[in-house]
N, C-alpha and C positions, 0 to 999 in steps of 0.2 A: 712839949710844945711842936716838936716835930711830928709826934704822934697825931695831933690836933689837926697840924694841916694836912698830913695824908688822909687822914680820916674826912676831912671837909673835902678834898679832892674827890674822893671814892662817892661820897654823896652826890657831887655834882654831876660825875659820870653816870651814876645810876637815875638821878633825876632826868637827865636828857635821854636816858636809854628808856625809861618809862614814858617820857613824851612822845618818842618815836613810836613806841610800842601802842601807845592809845591812838594812834592814827589807822592802824589796821582795820578796826570796825568801822571806820568810815570810807573806806574804799568800797563804796557802793553803786548805786545806779547815777549818783550825782556825780562821781568821779568818772563814769564812764562819759556822761554828758559833756564834762570839761575835755577829756580826751578825744571825743568826735568833734567837739567845738573847733580845737586845735588842729585836727587832722583835715578837716573840712575848709580851713581858713585859706582863703586863695591869696592873701597878702603876706604880711609878717607878724609874728607875735611881738607886740610891744609890751615889755614888763616894765612896770612902774611902782616906785614907793619912795619913802623918805627916810632919812637916817638909816638905822640899822636894818629896817627892812628894804631899803633902798640898795645896801650892800649885798644882802642876800638876793634880791631881784636881779642884780647885775650877773651875778654867779649863775642863777637859774637861768637868763638869758643865754650865757655864754654856752651852758651845757646843752640847751635846747638847739643852738646854731651849730654845735659840733656834731649833733647827732641826726642832722637832717631835717631840722625843723628851724627854717628861718626866723630869727629873732634878734631884737636889740634892747638894750636898756635905755628909757627916757626918764630923766627927773623932772618931775612936776615942775619945779622951779626954772628949768631951762625952757619948760614949755610955754610959760609965760613970756619968754624973750626971744623968740623967733623960731624953737625948735617945735613948736607946734606944727609947723609944716613938714614934719616927718613922718607924720601919721596919714594913713592911706585909707580911703574908703573901703578897701578890702582887708583891712588890718584887723586884729583883735586885740584887745588890751587884757594883758594879766596884772591885776591890780593887787598891791600887798600892804596890808595895815593890821597889825595886830589888834587894836582897838576897834578899827574899821571908822574911826572919826578922827584921822590925822587932818588937821586943818588944810595943809598946803595939797593935800592929795583930794580932798573933797573939793577945793576950789577948781581942781584939774576937771573933775567928772563932767560939768556941764558942758565943757569944751569937747569932750570925748563925746558925749551923747548927742551934739549938736550935729556932729559927723555921721551919725548913726553907726557907730561902731560898737560892738557888742564887747561885753565886759565880763571876764571871770574875776571873781573876788576871793582872796584868801585873807580870813580874817577869824579872830575868836568868838565873834558875837553874830549870828545869823539875823539879829534884827539891826544890826549895826547902819548907819547912813550909806557905807559903802557896799554893803550886803543888799540892801534895798535897791541900789542902782546896778545891780549885776544880774544876768542872766543864768550865770550858775555861781553859787557860793560854797567854796570848801573850807570847811572848818579846822582851823589850826590852833584851836584852845588847847591850854595844858593846866595842869592843876596847880603847878606853882614854877616860880622861876628856879635855876639851880643856885644862884647867888646865895650868899648867907644873908642877904638883905631883903630876898625875895622882891627885887626892884629892876636889876639890871635884865635886858634882853638875853638871856642864855638858853633855858630849855626852849622858848618860844621860837627864838631864830633857828635853833637846831631842828626843831619839828618843821619849820617851814621850809628850810634849806631839804630836808628828808622829803617833805611831800612834792617839792619841785623835782628831786631826782626820781619821784616815783612816776611822775607825770612824763619826764623823759624816758624812763625805762620802759613804760607802758607805749609810748609812740614808737619806740625802738621795736618793740613786738608787733605792733599794729601794721607798721609800714614796713616790716620785713626787711630793716636796715641791716647791712653786713658788714663784714670786717674790709671790705674792698670800698664800700660807700664811706667808711671813716677815714680810710688812708687818702682818699680823693679830696677829703675836708682837712687833713693834717699833713699837707705833703713836705713840710719843713720838719717835723720832728722826726726821731729815730724810728718811733712805730710806724708813722706813715711812711718813711722810706722803705723800712722791710717789708711792708704790705705791698706796696708798689713796685718795688724794684724787681727785677729778674733774676734768675738764676745765673745767668751769664756774667751779670755786674759783679757778682763776689765768688765766682767760682775759682779754684786754683787751675790755671791753665799752663804754666810754665813747668818744665822738667817733671812731667807727669812720670809716676813709676810704671812704666810698661814693662812686662814681662811676656815671653812666648810659653807655649804650653810644654814644649820640650826642654826647656831650661832647667837645670838643676835646681834644687832648693838652696844648696850652696851659696849660688849665685842669686837666686831670688831673693834670699835675706838680705843681702847687702843692698839691693834696689829699693826694697821695702824700708829699711833703714833709711836710707839716704832721703827718700821722700818723704818723711815726718809725719805722714799721715795715717801711718800703721796699715797699709793696703798695698797691695800690687794689682794693676789692672792687667789682665791676660787677653792678648791680642794676637790674631793670626791672620795675616795677608789683611791687616788693617782693618779685621772686623773683631767686634768684642765678642771673647767666648767663654770669659768667666773672671773671678776675681779671688785673690787670697787675702785673709786679713790676719791681725795678729792673733786671733782665736784660732784661725783655722792651722796657723804655724805651730801653736802651742800644743793642740789637739794631736797634730801629726806626729810631732816630737815625741810626746808620751807614747803615742801607740806604735811608731816605728822604730825608736830607739837609734840606733848607729846608721842604720839604712835611711835615715830622713834626709840626710843630706845629698845621696846621690839620687834620692826620688825627684821624678819629673814634676814639675809645676802642676800638669795635667791630671797627675793622681791626688792631690788635695785640694784643688780650687773647688769653689762653688760654680757650678756651671749656670746658674739662673742668676746673676746680678742684679740688683734692682737699679734702674735708670730714671733718668728724667730728662725732658729737655731743656735746654739752654733759653728757651723762651718761656717757660714755666716761671710762676711767681714764687719768690723766696718761700712765702709761707707755705706753697703746696709742697715744696722738697721737705720742710720742717714736720709737716703733718705726714708725710709718706714714710720718712724715717721712723716717726713715732709709731706709726701703724704697724710697720714691720719689726719694730725693736733693733733697728740698726743706726750705725754713727754716720755712716757715708753713704752718698749717691754717686754712680757714674753719669756724668752729663753727655748727653749725645745732641751732635747737629746733623740730623736726619738719623743716619746710620753710622755715622762717624764719631769716634770718642774725641771730645773737644776740651774735657775739663773732668773735676770731681769737686763735690761739696761736701762739707763736713757740718755735724750737728752745732757746732759752736758759731757758725755763721748765720744761723737761722733764728728765730722768734725767741727773746727771752722768755724764760719761763716754760717753755716746752718741754715735756719729759722726753729723755733719749735714754736708750740702753745699750750697752755694749756686748 
């Protein structure tokens, strides 16, 4: 029994994967026309649909809105009861119906056409009533649904959602949408905070591990250990002249043996420490550390050392090396 259940679940996933793969050959000039129509829209993209198509449409609208294309979802049933006023003359409607013949949606179409608003249709039938009303038709047909009864919207809704994501991704590329743009639209989320926040917002600035070039390593190790960041910031006359890291210390101990503890910091420090301005974005700090394969940056206010930032404070998922 358990094997049969797992087998059916696997069949479902493979069916839905095949439905998405079948969309690839359909990304042709028609798809480009849809992208260009959305790009050139001076108003908002109004996504509409009924039932499961409505749920998918709501998600597509949210994805478009969060990636720089103003969009919202409008239920056709609500349009009959006052929400029609949400449609503007410069808007564009993205209408979703797998059959292309959903009654509630078809009743809504004349209201859209009366306002001379262009329509992009997503359906499985290029000859459907919905497709015939549209300026652009995107084919979301699937060979079968994924459920055992071949009745429930499964593969078809997956394909519709995937095509909506494809539209959003194409628009991101066409509009040169950048992470900073994404952050401005997501100021409340953790990712938005990290993309918008500056280095000075999260840098370590108290009890910084300062050492001087002439200090013996026996003393410097104590400062580095107390600092908990595994580094010592080398300054002379309030100017940054170097940095010592755990790696520098380990290599020097192996090389110098007993002489290590009497060796001055200047003999083992890195004389060209990587720095970043306190006004730089956190994401820039992460990219810099990743590029140079390091885990810390000294933070400067002009030429003055004001803090230090480490890789754990930066974007999740960024690769860092020690």
